N, C-alpha and C positions, 0 to 999 in steps of 0.2 A: 352311506350310513342309514340306519333305520330310524323310524320316527322316535322311538324310545330314547335312543342315544342323543338325537338332536334336542329333544325336550329336556333331557338331563343336562346337557351342555348349556342350554339356554338358562335353566334354573341356577346352575352353578355360576354362570356369568353374572346374572342378576344379583345373586348373593354377594359375589365379589365386589360389584360396584356399590352395593348398599354399605358393606363394611368399609370399603375404601373411602366413601363419602363421610361416614361417621368418624373415621379416624382423621380425615383431612380437617374437619371442623373442630376436632378435639372434644367432641361431645358424643354421648350416646343417648338414645332415646330411653326414657323411663319405661318400665314394663307396661305394655298395653298402650303406649302413646308413640306416635310418630313425630319426628321433628317437623317444625313449621315449614311450609312450602316457601320457596323463593318468591320474592315479589317481582323479579324480572321475568318478562315474557321470553319464552324460548325462541331462538332464532330459527327461521325456516331453513331447512336443509338445502345446501347448494346442490346443483345438478351433479349426479354421480358418474354418469357415463356419457360418452360423446353423443349418443342418441337423445339425451335429455338436456340439450343446450337451452339455456335461459334466453328468451327473446327480449332484447332490450326495449322493443316497442310496446310490449304488453305486460312486462313483469311488474309485480307490485313492489312497493317500497321495502317491505319485509323480505321479499325474495332477493332484491338487489343487495340489501344489507347483509345477507348471508354469504355473499361473495367475499373472498379474501381481499382486504384492503378497502372495502367499500363500507362506509359508515352512514350516518344519517345525512350528512352534508352532501357527500358524493351521490348517494341514492336520489336525493331530491334534485340535484343538478342533472342527473341522467334523465329523470322524468321530465324536467323542464325543457330539456334539449330535444325531445322527441319531435318528429319521427327521425329515425336513422336509416339511411340507405345501406350503410355498411358499418360494421362494428368498430372499425378503425377511426370513424368520425368522433369517437369519444376523445381521442387525442387531438385530432385535427381541429375540433371545435373548442379545445382546451377545457373540456369537462373534467377529465382526470389526467394525472401525469402519466408519462410513458411507463414508469416502473409499476404503477398500479395496473395499467392496461396489460402489461406482460403477465401479471398474476391471474387475470381473469379472461384473457383472450381465448383460451381453449374451453371456457365454460359458457360463453355467450354467443349469440347470433343476432343479427338484425333481419328478421323476416319481413318480407314485403307483402302487403295485403293482396289477395287474389283479385283479379279484375274480371 
C-alpha cells in the first residue's frame, strides 16, 4: 500500500472510533467542543510479540496490570515476591493462581541479571 492509502485508512479508522465512542456514551459533543476526557489513566500496553516479553523482575506496576488477569493486588504481590529465577515461581510461591498464570505465561519472562 502506498502512504496515501495508509493515511486515509488511519483517518477513517480514527473517525470510526470517535463516532463509536460518541454513540456508546449516548451523547454527542456540542459544536466546537469535545467531550470531557476520562479520569482513568490508560493502561500500559501488554507485550505484543514474543520478542517483547515483559520481565517480571523489572516490570513496573502499570506494566504488570496491563497483563490479562493481573490487577492492582496481583501486580503488587508480583513486585513484593521479586526476584524470580523462573516465571513459574509465580505459581510455586502462590503469588497468582494457575489459571491466571496460564493467561500470562506466554507474555512474561524472568530475566537474570548479567554477572
